C-alpha positions as CSV (number, residue, x, y, z in Angstrom):
1,M,22.8,1.9,22.9
2,K,24.1,-1.2,21.1
3,T,20.6,-2.5,20.7
4,L,19.4,0.9,19.3
5,V,22.2,0.9,16.7
6,L,21.5,-2.7,15.7
7,L,17.8,-2.0,15.4
8,A,18.5,1.2,13.3
9,L,20.7,-0.9,10.9
10,V,17.9,-3.5,10.7
11,G,15.4,-0.8,10.0
12,L,17.6,0.8,7.3
13,G,18.2,-2.5,5.6
14,A,14.6,-3.6,5.8
15,Q,13.3,-0.3,4.4
16,L,15.9,-0.2,1.6
17,V,14.6,-3.6,0.5
18,D,10.9,-2.7,1.1
19,G,11.1,0.6,-0.7
20,S,12.9,-0.9,-3.7
21,L,11.0,-4.1,-4.0
22,G,7.7,-3.3,-2.3
23,M,8.0,-5.9,0.5
24,A,10.0,-7.4,3.4
25,Y,10.2,-4.6,5.9
26,G,7.8,-6.3,8.3
27,V,9.2,-9.8,7.7
28,T,12.8,-8.7,8.3
29,S,12.1,-6.6,11.4
30,T,9.6,-9.0,13.0
31,T,12.1,-11.9,12.5
32,L,14.7,-10.1,14.5
33,L,12.3,-9.2,17.3
34,L,11.1,-12.8,17.6
35,A,14.7,-14.0,17.7
36,I,15.4,-11.9,20.8
37,G,12.4,-13.3,22.6
38,T,9.5,-10.9,21.9
39,N,6.1,-12.4,21.7
40,P,4.4,-12.3,18.3
41,A,1.7,-9.7,19.2
42,A,4.2,-7.3,20.7
43,A,6.7,-7.9,17.9
44,S,4.1,-7.1,15.3
45,A,2.8,-4.1,17.3
46,T,6.4,-2.7,17.5
47,V,7.0,-3.1,13.8
48,H,3.7,-1.5,12.8
49,L,4.3,1.5,15.1
50,A,7.7,2.0,13.5
51,E,6.1,1.6,10.0
52,I,3.7,4.5,10.6
53,G,6.8,6.8,10.2
54,T,8.7,4.7,7.6
55,T,5.7,4.2,5.3
56,L,4.9,7.9,5.5
57,A,8.4,8.9,4.5
58,S,8.5,6.2,1.9
59,G,5.2,7.3,0.4
60,L,6.3,10.9,0.2
61,S,9.6,9.9,-1.4
62,H,7.8,7.7,-4.0
63,W,5.3,10.5,-4.7
64,K,8.2,12.9,-5.3
65,F,9.7,10.5,-7.8
66,G,6.4,9.9,-9.6
67,N,6.0,6.3,-8.5
68,V,2.5,6.5,-7.0
69,D,-1.0,5.9,-8.5
70,W,-3.3,7.5,-5.9
71,K,-6.4,5.8,-7.2
72,V,-4.8,2.4,-6.5
73,V,-3.7,3.7,-3.1
74,A,-7.2,4.5,-2.1
75,K,-8.8,1.4,-3.6
76,I,-6.4,-1.0,-1.8
77,G,-5.4,1.0,1.2
78,L,-8.8,1.5,2.8
79,P,-9.8,-2.2,2.7
80,G,-6.2,-3.0,3.8
81,A,-6.7,-0.8,6.9
82,V,-9.9,-2.6,7.8
83,G,-8.2,-6.0,7.4
84,A,-5.2,-4.9,9.4
85,F,-7.3,-3.6,12.3
86,A,-9.2,-6.9,12.4
87,G,-6.0,-9.0,12.2
88,A,-4.4,-7.0,15.0
89,T,-7.3,-7.3,17.4
90,F,-7.6,-11.0,16.9
91,L,-3.9,-11.9,16.8
92,A,-3.7,-12.9,20.5
93,S,-6.3,-15.7,19.9
94,L,-5.6,-16.5,16.3
95,S,-3.2,-19.3,15.3
96,T,-1.5,-18.7,11.9
97,E,0.4,-22.1,12.0
98,V,-2.0,-23.6,9.4
99,A,-2.7,-20.4,7.4
100,A,1.0,-19.5,6.9
101,P,1.9,-22.6,4.8
102,V,-1.2,-22.1,2.6
103,M,-0.5,-18.5,2.0
104,S,3.2,-19.3,1.3
105,L,2.1,-21.8,-1.3
106,I,-0.1,-19.3,-3.0
107,L,2.7,-16.6,-2.9
108,L,5.2,-19.1,-4.1
109,T,3.1,-19.8,-7.2
110,L,2.7,-16.1,-7.9
111,G,6.5,-15.6,-7.4
112,V,7.3,-18.3,-9.9
113,Y,4.9,-16.8,-12.4
114,I,6.3,-13.3,-12.0
115,L,9.9,-14.5,-12.2
116,A,9.2,-16.4,-15.4
117,R,7.1,-13.6,-16.8
118,F,9.6,-10.8,-16.4
119,T,12.6,-13.0,-17.2
120,L,11.1,-14.4,-20.4
121,R,8.8,-11.7,-21.6
122,G,9.4,-8.5,-19.7
123,I,6.4,-6.2,-19.2
124,D,3.2,-6.9,-21.2
125,R,2.6,-3.4,-22.3
126,R,-0.8,-4.3,-23.9
127,H,-2.5,-3.8,-20.5
128,L,-0.3,-1.0,-19.1
129,G,-2.3,2.0,-18.1
130,K,-5.6,0.2,-17.8
131,P,-7.4,1.0,-14.6
132,M,-7.2,-1.4,-11.7
133,R,-10.6,-2.6,-10.7
134,K,-12.0,-1.9,-7.3
135,R,-13.5,-5.4,-7.1
136,F,-10.0,-6.8,-7.4
137,L,-8.1,-4.3,-5.2
138,G,-10.7,-4.3,-2.4
139,P,-10.6,-8.0,-1.5
140,L,-6.8,-8.1,-2.1
141,G,-6.3,-5.2,0.4
142,L,-8.6,-6.8,3.0
143,V,-6.7,-10.1,2.9
144,A,-3.2,-8.5,2.7
145,G,-4.0,-6.2,5.6
146,F,-5.2,-9.1,7.7
147,V,-2.1,-11.3,6.9
148,D,0.2,-8.3,7.5
149,A,-1.1,-7.7,11.1
150,T,-1.4,-11.4,12.1
151,G,2.0,-12.3,10.6
152,G,4.0,-9.2,11.4
153,G,4.5,-8.6,7.7
154,G,2.7,-9.5,4.5
155,W,1.3,-6.4,2.9
156,G,4.0,-6.3,0.3
157,P,4.4,-10.0,-0.3
158,V,0.6,-10.4,-0.9
159,G,-0.2,-7.1,-2.6
160,T,2.9,-6.6,-4.8
161,P,2.9,-9.9,-6.7
162,A,-0.9,-9.8,-7.2
163,I,-0.8,-6.4,-8.8
164,L,2.4,-7.1,-10.8
165,A,0.7,-10.3,-12.2
166,S,-2.2,-8.1,-13.6
167,G,0.2,-6.4,-16.0
168,R,-1.6,-3.1,-15.7
169,M,1.0,-1.2,-13.9
170,E,4.8,-0.7,-14.2
171,P,6.8,-2.4,-11.4
172,R,8.0,1.0,-10.0
173,K,4.4,2.3,-9.7
174,V,3.2,-1.0,-8.1
175,I,5.9,-0.7,-5.5
176,G,5.4,3.0,-4.9
177,S,1.6,2.6,-4.6
178,I,1.9,-0.5,-2.2
179,D,4.5,1.3,0.0
180,T,2.3,4.5,0.1
181,S,-0.9,2.6,1.0
182,E,0.9,0.7,3.7
183,F,0.8,3.8,5.8
184,L,-3.0,3.3,6.2
185,V,-2.4,-0.4,7.0
186,A,0.3,0.4,9.6
187,L,-1.8,3.0,11.3
188,A,-4.9,0.8,11.5
189,A,-2.8,-2.2,12.8
190,S,-1.2,0.0,15.4
191,L,-4.6,1.2,16.6
192,G,-5.8,-2.4,16.7
193,F,-2.8,-3.5,18.8
194,L,-3.1,-0.6,21.2
195,F,-6.8,-1.4,21.6
196,A,-6.2,-5.1,22.3
197,L,-2.9,-5.0,24.1
198,G,-2.4,-1.4,25.4
199,S,1.4,-0.7,25.6
200,Q,2.1,-4.2,27.0
201,G,5.4,-5.6,25.6
202,I,6.0,-2.6,23.3
203,N,9.5,-1.1,23.8
204,P,9.6,2.5,22.6
205,T,13.4,2.3,22.1
206,W,12.9,-0.6,19.7
207,V,10.3,1.4,17.8
208,A,12.6,4.4,17.6
209,G,15.5,2.3,16.4
210,L,13.5,0.8,13.6
211,L,12.0,4.1,12.7
212,I,15.4,6.0,12.5
213,G,16.9,3.4,10.1
214,G,13.8,3.3,8.0
215,L,13.6,7.1,7.6
216,I,17.2,7.2,6.4
217,A,16.6,4.5,3.8
218,A,13.2,5.7,2.5
219,P,14.3,8.4,0.0
220,I,17.3,6.2,-1.2
221,A,14.9,3.3,-1.9
222,A,12.5,5.5,-3.8
223,W,15.3,6.8,-6.0
224,L,16.5,3.2,-6.7
225,V,13.1,2.0,-7.8
226,R,12.9,5.0,-10.2
227,H,16.1,4.0,-11.9
228,I,16.1,0.2,-11.9
229,P,14.9,-1.2,-15.2
230,P,11.3,-2.6,-14.9
231,R,12.2,-5.9,-16.4
232,L,15.2,-6.4,-14.0
233,L,13.1,-5.2,-11.1
234,G,10.4,-7.7,-11.9
235,S,12.9,-10.6,-11.8
236,L,14.3,-9.3,-8.5
237,V,10.9,-9.2,-6.9
238,G,10.0,-12.7,-8.3
239,G,13.1,-14.2,-6.8
240,I,12.5,-12.6,-3.4
241,I,9.0,-14.0,-3.3
242,V,10.1,-17.5,-4.4
243,L,13.0,-17.7,-1.9
244,T,11.0,-16.3,1.1
245,N,8.0,-18.6,0.7
246,T,10.1,-21.7,-0.2
247,R,11.9,-21.2,3.1
248,T,8.6,-20.9,5.0
249,L,7.2,-24.0,3.4
250,L,10.3,-26.1,4.0
251,K,10.3,-25.2,7.7
252,S,6.6,-25.7,8.1
253,D,5.0,-28.8,9.7
254,W,3.7,-29.8,6.3
255,I,7.2,-30.6,5.0
256,G,9.7,-30.3,7.9
257,A,12.7,-30.6,5.7
258,D,16.1,-31.2,7.4
259,D,19.0,-28.7,7.1
260,A,20.8,-30.5,4.2
261,T,17.6,-30.6,2.1
262,R,16.8,-27.0,2.8
263,Y,20.3,-25.7,1.9
264,A,20.3,-27.7,-1.3
265,V,17.0,-26.2,-2.3
266,Y,18.2,-22.7,-1.4
267,A,21.3,-23.2,-3.5
268,V,19.2,-24.2,-6.6
269,I,17.0,-21.3,-6.1
270,Y,19.9,-18.9,-5.9
271,L,21.4,-20.3,-9.1
272,V,18.2,-20.0,-11.0
273,W,17.5,-16.6,-9.6
274,A,21.0,-15.3,-10.6
275,A,20.6,-16.7,-14.1
276,A,17.1,-15.1,-14.4
277,V,18.4,-11.7,-13.3
278,A,21.4,-11.9,-15.7
279,H,19.1,-12.9,-18.6
280,S,16.7,-10.0,-17.7
281,Y,19.6,-7.6,-17.7
282,R,20.9,-8.8,-21.1
283,E,17.4,-8.6,-22.6
284,Y,17.0,-5.1,-21.1
285,R,20.3,-4.0,-22.8
286,K,19.0,-5.4,-26.1
287,D,15.7,-3.6,-25.8
288,R,17.5,-0.4,-25.0
289,A,19.8,-0.8,-28.0
290,L,16.7,-1.5,-30.2
291,E,14.8,1.5,-28.8
292,S,17.8,3.7,-29.5
293,A,18.1,2.5,-33.1
294,D,14.4,3.0,-33.6
295,A,14.7,6.5,-32.1
296,V,17.6,7.4,-34.4
297,A,15.6,6.1,-37.4
298,A,12.5,8.0,-36.4
299,E,14.5,11.2,-36.0
300,A,16.1,10.7,-39.4
301,E,12.7,10.2,-41.0
302,R,11.3,13.3,-39.3
303,K,14.2,15.4,-40.5
304,A,13.9,14.0,-44.1
305,A,10.1,14.7,-44.1
306,E,10.8,18.2,-42.8
307,A,13.4,18.8,-45.5
308,E,10.9,17.6,-48.1
309,R,8.3,20.0,-46.8
310,N,10.8,22.9,-46.9
311,V,11.8,22.1,-50.5
312,A,8.1,21.9,-51.5
313,V,7.4,25.3,-49.9
314,D,10.4,26.8,-51.7
315,L,9.3,25.4,-55.0
316,D,5.8,26.7,-54.5
317,A,7.1,30.2,-53.7
318,A,9.3,30.2,-56.8
319,A,6.4,29.1,-59.0
320,A,4.0,31.7,-57.7
321,P,3.3,34.9,-59.9
322,E,5.0,38.1,-58.8
323,H,2.7,40.1,-56.5
324,V,1.6,43.5,-57.8
325,P,0.7,46.1,-55.1
326,A,-2.8,47.4,-55.3
327,G,-3.2,50.8,-57.2
328,R,0.0,50.3,-59.1
329,P,-0.4,50.0,-62.9
330,S,0.9,46.8,-64.5
331,A,3.6,46.9,-67.1
332,P,2.3,47.7,-70.6
333,R,1.9,44.9,-73.0
334,D,3.7,44.8,-76.4
């Protein structure tokens, strides 16, 4: 019972983060399962089975709050399912020790770019609303799905920053679309694991615990992403990506940093991240104040123009000759 409650809390926290920022459910949950001795394939299988339910609930919640672009879901979700199935079936024989640092370096670069972009400039609205190209989303989904299945998480960390960097979608719609399409990825990965492993090493109680917590958190997270300012949300996402992938790189065989070095780097990242979020919030407040002032000015102009039109109509009516009904003789002239 204690394990079930713990897993439910982990599932709740992981889904709250994932539904709000578009990433980290798989990473958080898989880390816990590995910590208690589960082998990588079974841990990833357990998480993906739970994600079938959590991503479905999350997708429905995001759809209800208007956070989903269904064209993007289809363009990235179907290739993602193919990649996830392939990654799941080959996980037992595939080593990700070399691939993980390379992917972390790429993601770290994207994270720094996103953090700087949203902190310094906010959303580039010149490209908002432009369609996302299939030739971009297809390969992205294939790679993200493969990484997600082989690493126990990665759909969000790969997909979310790449789409955010395009500047074509608002952060809340990026997150909602990524979370919704993850249902297809989780389903395909689960089928791949069941095909390759059967039920070996998969504990139904653990799946249920993660699922319960995730189902509770899904609608809360969808509501949060609807109300968090886009600029602030972009800074939060960027910081998460930078911190997560810096940690992976520092612990990899490439660097192998000691504890003192790692903690010093983490401290610097936290300080920079906090300053970036604070700056984004201040700029958001300034933008809101400016938008309010512009709205008041526009409303005043509209009312002034309407008043001028009303005056003009009244003057025209006063200057018009008196109407004489048909068949009635006009007044005699002197």
